[in-house]
C-alpha positions in Angstrom: -134.5 73.9 -20.0 -136.6 76.6 -21.7 -136.0 80.0 -20.3 -136.1 83.4 -22.1 -137.8 83.2 -25.4 -139.4 85.5 -28.0 -142.6 84.0 -29.4 -144.6 85.2 -32.4 -148.4 84.5 -32.8 -149.6 85.4 -36.2 -153.5 85.7 -37.0 -154.1 86.2 -33.3 -157.8 85.8 -32.6 -157.9 86.8 -29.0 -158.9 90.1 -27.3 -156.4 91.8 -25.1 -157.8 95.2 -24.4 -160.5 94.0 -22.1 -158.4 90.9 -20.7 -158.5 91.2 -16.9 -155.3 89.2 -16.6 -153.3 91.9 -18.4 -152.1 95.3 -17.5 -151.9 97.8 -20.4 -148.8 99.9 -20.9 -149.8 102.1 -23.7 -148.6 101.8 -27.3 -145.2 101.7 -29.0 -144.5 101.7 -32.8 -148.1 100.7 -33.7 -148.3 98.0 -31.1 -150.3 97.7 -27.9 -148.1 96.8 -24.9 -149.3 94.7 -22.1 -147.8 92.9 -19.1 -148.8 89.4 -17.9 -147.7 89.2 -14.3 -147.1 85.8 -12.7 -148.8 84.4 -9.6 -146.3 86.5 -7.4 -148.1 89.8 -8.2 -147.1 93.1 -9.7 -144.9 94.0 -6.8 -142.4 91.2 -7.6 -142.0 92.5 -11.2 -142.0 89.1 -12.9 -144.1 89.3 -16.1 -144.3 88.4 -19.7 -144.2 91.3 -22.2 -146.9 91.3 -24.8 -146.7 93.4 -28.0 -149.8 93.3 -30.2 -150.1 94.8 -33.6 -153.9 94.9 -34.2 -153.5 95.9 -37.9 -151.3 92.9 -38.6 -153.0 90.7 -36.0 -149.5 89.7 -34.7 -148.8 89.1 -31.1 -145.2 88.9 -29.7 -144.5 87.5 -26.2 -141.1 88.0 -24.6 -139.2 87.3 -21.3 -138.5 84.3 -19.1 -141.2 81.5 -19.3 -139.3 79.8 -16.4 -139.3 82.6 -14.1 -143.0 83.6 -14.9 -144.2 80.0 -14.2 -141.9 78.9 -11.3 -141.4 82.2 -9.5 -138.6 85.0 -9.5 -136.6 83.3 -6.9 -137.0 79.8 -7.9 -133.9 77.6 -8.5 -135.9 75.0 -10.4 -135.9 74.5 -14.3 -138.9 73.7 -16.5 -139.1 70.0 -17.1 -141.2 68.5 -20.0 -144.3 68.3 -17.9 -144.0 71.8 -16.2 -143.2 73.4 -19.6 -146.4 72.1 -21.1 -148.2 73.3 -18.0 -146.5 76.7 -18.3 -147.5 77.1 -22.0 -151.0 76.0 -21.2 -151.4 78.5 -18.5 -150.2 81.3 -20.7 -152.7 80.3 -23.5 -155.5 80.3 -21.0 -154.4 83.7 -19.6 -154.4 85.4 -23.1 -157.6 83.6 -24.3 -156.5 81.2 -27.0 -156.5 77.4 -27.2 -153.3 75.4 -26.7 -153.6 74.1 -30.3 -153.4 77.8 -31.5 -150.5 78.5 -29.1 -148.5 75.5 -30.3 -148.4 77.0 -33.8 -146.7 80.0 -32.6 -143.1 80.5 -33.9 -140.1 81.7 -32.0 -136.7 83.4 -32.6 -134.4 83.9 -29.8 -134.5 81.2 -27.2 -132.5 80.3 -24.1 -131.8 76.7 -23.1 -130.3 76.2 -19.8 -130.0 74.5 -16.4 -129.1 75.5 -12.8 -126.4 73.1 -11.6 -125.2 72.5 -8.1 -121.4 72.3 -7.9 -119.2 70.9 -5.2 -117.1 74.1 -5.0 -118.2 77.8 -5.1 -119.1 79.2 -8.5 -116.6 82.1 -8.0 -113.8 79.5 -7.9 -115.1 77.7 -11.1 -115.5 80.8 -13.3 -111.8 81.7 -13.8 -111.0 78.1 -14.5 -113.4 77.9 -17.5 -111.1 78.7 -20.4 -112.7 77.4 -23.5 -115.9 76.5 -25.3 -115.5 75.5 -28.9 -113.7 78.3 -30.8 -115.9 81.1 -29.4 -114.5 84.2 -27.9 -114.4 84.3 -24.2 -115.4 87.0 -21.7 -115.5 87.4 -18.0 -117.2 89.6 -15.4 -115.5 89.6 -12.1 -115.7 85.9 -10.6 -119.4 85.6 -11.1 -119.8 85.3 -15.0 -118.0 83.7 -17.8 -119.3 83.5 -21.4 -118.5 82.7 -25.0 -119.9 84.5 -28.0 -120.4 82.9 -31.4 -122.1 84.0 -34.6 -125.3 82.0 -34.1 -125.5 81.2 -30.3 -123.6 82.1 -27.1 -122.9 80.3 -23.8 -123.3 82.1 -20.6 -122.4 80.7 -17.0 -123.0 82.6 -13.9 -123.5 82.6 -10.2 -127.3 82.1 -10.0 -127.8 83.3 -6.4 -126.0 86.6 -7.2 -128.0 87.1 -10.3 -131.2 86.6 -8.3 -130.1 89.1 -5.7 -129.1 91.6 -8.3 -132.3 91.7 -10.3 -134.8 91.6 -7.5 -136.3 94.3 -5.2 -134.0 96.0 -2.7 -136.3 95.2 0.3 -136.0 91.4 -0.6 -132.2 91.4 -0.8 -131.2 91.2 3.0 -133.3 88.2 3.8 -132.5 86.5 0.5 -128.8 87.2 1.1 -129.0 85.4 4.4 -130.9 82.5 2.9 -128.3 82.1 0.0 -125.4 82.5 2.4 -126.9 79.6 4.5 -127.1 77.5 1.3 -123.5 78.2 0.5 -122.4 77.3 4.0 -123.9 73.8 3.3 -122.1 73.7 0.0 -125.2 74.4 -2.1 -123.6 76.4 -4.9 -125.8 77.1 -8.0 -124.2 77.7 -11.3 -126.5 78.8 -14.2 -125.5 77.4 -17.6 -127.5 78.7 -20.6 -127.2 78.6 -24.4 -128.8 81.6 -26.1 -129.9 80.5 -29.6 -130.1 83.7 -31.6 -132.5 82.6 -34.3 -133.9 79.6 -36.3 -130.5 79.1 -38.0 -129.0 78.3 -34.5 -131.4 75.4 -34.4 -130.6 74.2 -37.9 -126.9 74.3 -37.2 -127.2 72.1 -34.2 -129.2 69.4 -35.9 -132.5 70.7 -34.4 -134.1 72.1 -37.6 -137.2 70.1 -37.0 -138.0 72.4 -33.9 -139.8 75.3 -35.6 -142.6 76.3 -33.3 -143.7 76.0 -29.7 -145.5 72.7 -30.5 -142.2 71.2 -31.7 -140.5 72.4 -28.5 -142.9 70.6 -26.3 -142.9 67.4 -28.3 -139.2 67.3 -28.6 -138.3 68.7 -25.1 -135.9 65.8 -24.2 -133.8 66.6 -27.2 -132.9 69.8 -25.5 -131.1 67.9 -22.9 -129.3 66.0 -25.6 -128.1 69.3 -27.2 -127.1 70.8 -24.0 -125.0 67.9 -22.8 -123.3 67.6 -26.1 -122.4 71.2 -26.1 -121.1 71.1 -22.4 -118.7 68.3 -23.5 -116.8 71.0 -25.3 -116.2 73.1 -22.3 -112.7 73.1 -20.9 -111.4 73.9 -17.4 -107.8 74.7 -16.6 -106.6 74.1 -13.1 -103.1 73.4 -11.7 -101.2 71.3 -14.2 -98.9 68.4 -13.2 -95.5 68.5 -14.7 -95.3 64.8 -15.6 -92.3 62.8 -16.8 -94.7 61.4 -19.4 -94.8 64.8 -21.2 -92.9 65.2 -24.3 -90.5 68.2 -24.3 -92.9 70.1 -26.5 -95.8 69.4 -24.1 -93.6 70.4 -21.2 -92.9 73.7 -22.8 -96.5 74.4 -23.5 -97.6 73.3 -20.0 -95.1 75.8 -18.5 -96.3 78.6 -20.7 -99.9 77.7 -19.7 -98.9 77.8 -16.1 -97.3 81.2 -16.4 -99.5 83.1 -18.8 -102.9 81.4 -18.6 -104.9 79.9 -21.4 -106.4 83.2 -22.6 -103.0 84.8 -23.1 -101.5 81.6 -24.7 -104.5 81.5 -27.1 -104.1 85.1 -28.1 -100.3 84.8 -28.7 -100.9 81.6 -30.8 -103.5 83.4 -33.1 -101.3 86.5 -33.3 -98.0 84.9 -34.1 -99.0 81.8 -36.1 -100.8 80.9 -39.3 -104.4 79.6 -38.9 -103.7 75.8 -39.2 -100.4 76.0 -37.1 -102.1 78.1 -34.4 -105.1 75.8 -34.3 -103.0 72.8 -33.9 -101.0 74.3 -31.1 -104.1 75.4 -29.2 -105.6 71.9 -29.6 -102.4 70.3 -28.2 -102.7 72.7 -25.2 -106.3 71.5 -24.6 -105.0 67.9 -24.8 -102.4 68.8 -22.2 -105.0 70.4 -20.0 -107.2 67.3 -20.2 -104.3 64.8 -19.8 -102.3 66.5 -17.2 -104.6 68.5 -15.0 -104.2 67.9 -11.3 -106.7 65.1 -10.4 -106.9 66.1 -6.8 -108.2 69.6 -7.8 -111.4 70.5 -9.5 -111.0 70.0 -13.1 -113.1 69.4 -16.3 -114.0 65.7 -15.4 -115.2 66.7 -12.0 -117.2 69.5 -13.5 -118.8 67.1 -15.8 -119.5 64.8 -13.0 -121.2 67.5 -11.1 -123.4 68.0 -14.1 -124.2 64.3 -14.4 -125.1 64.2 -10.8 -127.6 67.0 -11.3 -129.1 65.4 -14.4 -129.7 62.2 -12.2 -131.6 64.5 -9.8 -133.6 66.0 -12.7 -134.5 62.4 -13.8 -136.7 62.0 -10.8 -139.1 64.4 -12.4 -138.0 63.8 -15.9 -138.6 60.1 -16.0 -137.9 59.5 -19.7 -134.5 61.3 -19.5 -131.8 58.8 -20.7 -129.0 59.3 -18.3 -126.7 56.8 -20.1 -127.0 59.0 -23.3 -126.3 62.1 -21.2 -123.3 60.4 -19.8 -122.0 59.6 -23.3 -122.6 63.1 -24.5 -120.7 64.7 -21.6 -117.7 62.5 -21.8 -117.6 62.2 -25.7 -114.6 64.6 -26.0 
C-alpha cells in the first residue's frame, strides 16, 4: 500500500556523517544530503534520499519505501508485515530505534496497489472516464489520472513504467520478460492515490493517522480507503441502445457514443448552470453503468479484477476483510 512518502524526523539523535550505510552527496540549503541505497546496490539507482539539517536537528526522508525494500523491478506491494519490516530496516540503517522512528511525521504519501487485469492496460486506460469530480488527464495509452485539490489518482501500465525508469542495459532483457508475461495475460495496472498533505487524510476520515506509527498500526484501513475511492471510478465502453431507455437517456447515450465522455462533460459544464450540468453528467454516468455492453470490459469487470487481486493479497494479509472490500467496491 505505502509507496512514495516524505518523512520528517525532528530532534534526530543519530549520526549520519560517519554512517557506513550512507553515501554523502554534499550539502544543499543548509542540509547534508545522503543516499541510502537498497540491497540491489548503487548501480541499480534505488535509494532513499536523506536531508539532514544539523542546526535544527531535522532529518527528512523521501522516495519510495516499496521500491527500496522490495526492489526496483518488483511488482509486489508492501503488506502490513513487510511495511513494518521495511521501516524497521530503515531505522536500523540510520541508527535510531523503531520507537523513535514511529514518532516521525509525514506529508506527501502515496497509497497504491499493482493490479492484474484480464485485458491489456492500454485497452483500459482510454475507457476510464471519471473519478469523482476531478479533472482527467491522459498520456498515450499508458497513463490516466485525475487531479483534485488535496489528492490525485494516477493509473498506469506498471511494466512500461519499470522499463522507462531503469537502466538502459536492463531494458532488453526486462522487455522480453514483460512481453512473455503479457503473452500469458499478465497485465499489471498500477493504481495509486497521492495524498498531498495531512489535510488529505483528514478529508478522507483518516485524521487519526498522523505519524509513521499510526500508519503501521492502522495499515488495513488504507485498503479500506483505497477500495472506497475505487468504487467512484467509471469506465465507458460500448453502450447498448436499449428499448428500456427513456427518450432523454437515448439522446445522452448517442451523444456519449459519438463525442465520448470527456467532450460530453466539457460541453455540459460550458453550456449549463452548475446544478443543471451536474445533474446531466450524473444521468450520463447512470446510463454508462446501466447500459454498458455486458459482454465487453466495463466498470463491474474492472472492480471484479480488483477484488480478485485483493483475494490474492489476503493470502499474505490475513486480517484483510474481503467482504468489506467487496462492499466498498460495489457501493456505488
